[in-house]
C-alpha atoms as one frame of an Amber mdcrd trajectory, in Angstrom:
protein
 -25.810 -44.953  27.456 -22.307 -43.910  26.557 -21.576 -40.304  25.846 -20.834
 -39.814  22.163 -18.040 -37.544  21.122 -17.236 -36.109  17.712 -13.974 -38.037
  17.972 -15.993 -41.280  17.712 -17.498 -40.227  14.379 -14.166 -38.999  13.037
 -12.447 -42.231  14.086 -15.015 -44.227  12.146 -13.491 -42.865   8.978  -9.984
 -43.987   9.975 -10.177 -47.741   9.594 -12.766 -48.549  12.238 -16.272 -49.665
  11.359 -18.294 -46.875   9.754 -20.562 -44.927  12.061 -24.096 -46.232  11.883
 -27.577 -44.789  12.047 -27.682 -45.084  15.839 -24.525 -43.007  16.265 -25.840
 -40.276  13.982 -29.243 -40.391  15.693 -27.653 -39.924  19.121 -25.635 -36.956
  17.837 -28.865 -35.464  16.491 -30.481 -35.908  19.902 -27.501 -34.310  21.631
 -27.684 -31.184  19.475 -31.481 -30.978  19.406 -31.839 -30.920  23.196 -28.449
 -29.539  24.182 -27.214 -32.685  25.932 -23.486 -32.146  26.642 -23.325 -29.589
  23.781 -25.045 -26.264  23.068 -28.433 -26.659  21.361 -27.881 -26.287  17.612
 -30.766 -27.095  15.270 -28.585 -26.915  12.157 -26.243 -29.565  13.573 -29.170
 -31.628  14.863 -30.803 -31.569  11.422 -27.487 -32.613   9.838 -27.075 -35.624
  12.139 -30.737 -36.650  11.857 -30.415 -36.362   8.085 -27.413 -38.711   8.109
 -29.218 -41.142  10.440 -32.274 -41.046   8.168 -30.106 -41.854   5.158 -28.863
 -44.913   7.044 -32.453 -46.035   7.691 -33.405 -44.731  11.139 -37.175 -43.984
  10.979 -37.158 -41.886  14.180 -34.504 -39.633  12.645 -36.781 -38.989   9.661
 -39.577 -37.816  11.973 -37.325 -35.696  14.186 -35.607 -34.104  11.192 -39.037
 -33.000   9.957 -39.991 -31.646  13.382 -36.783 -29.646  13.651 -37.125 -28.339
  10.088 -40.476 -26.791  11.066 -38.548 -24.502  13.466 -35.792 -23.616  11.006
 -35.528 -21.081   8.199 -34.969 -22.286   4.628 -31.406 -20.932   4.869 -30.730
 -22.965   8.026 -32.114 -26.127   6.408 -29.897 -25.546   3.376 -26.906 -25.049
   5.677 -27.665 -28.345   7.455 -28.006 -30.170   4.142 -24.684 -28.775   2.925
 -23.059 -29.889   6.184 -24.451 -33.418   5.771 -23.142 -33.595   2.184 -19.744
 -32.310   3.331 -19.614 -34.957   6.044 -20.429 -37.705   3.541 -17.765 -36.413
   1.167 -15.139 -36.330   3.922 -16.046 -39.719   5.394
């Protein structure tokens, strides 16, 4: 599987096809397990949240699992980050 970079997601907002659920799901996986990036549950929750909004059922489950290990403040931070991403893209 190809390595996903943040550049790919940013480029999707510049005239290319919009990033889909699979792209967001893979970013969530990267941050949840620390694949090629430092483990970051807030970022993982954000990307799983975006993938879930685009209809990925696995992202819904993983977002819930990650949320069980996060504080309410961290969950709120992840939700704000997802909203900010949607606003920007």
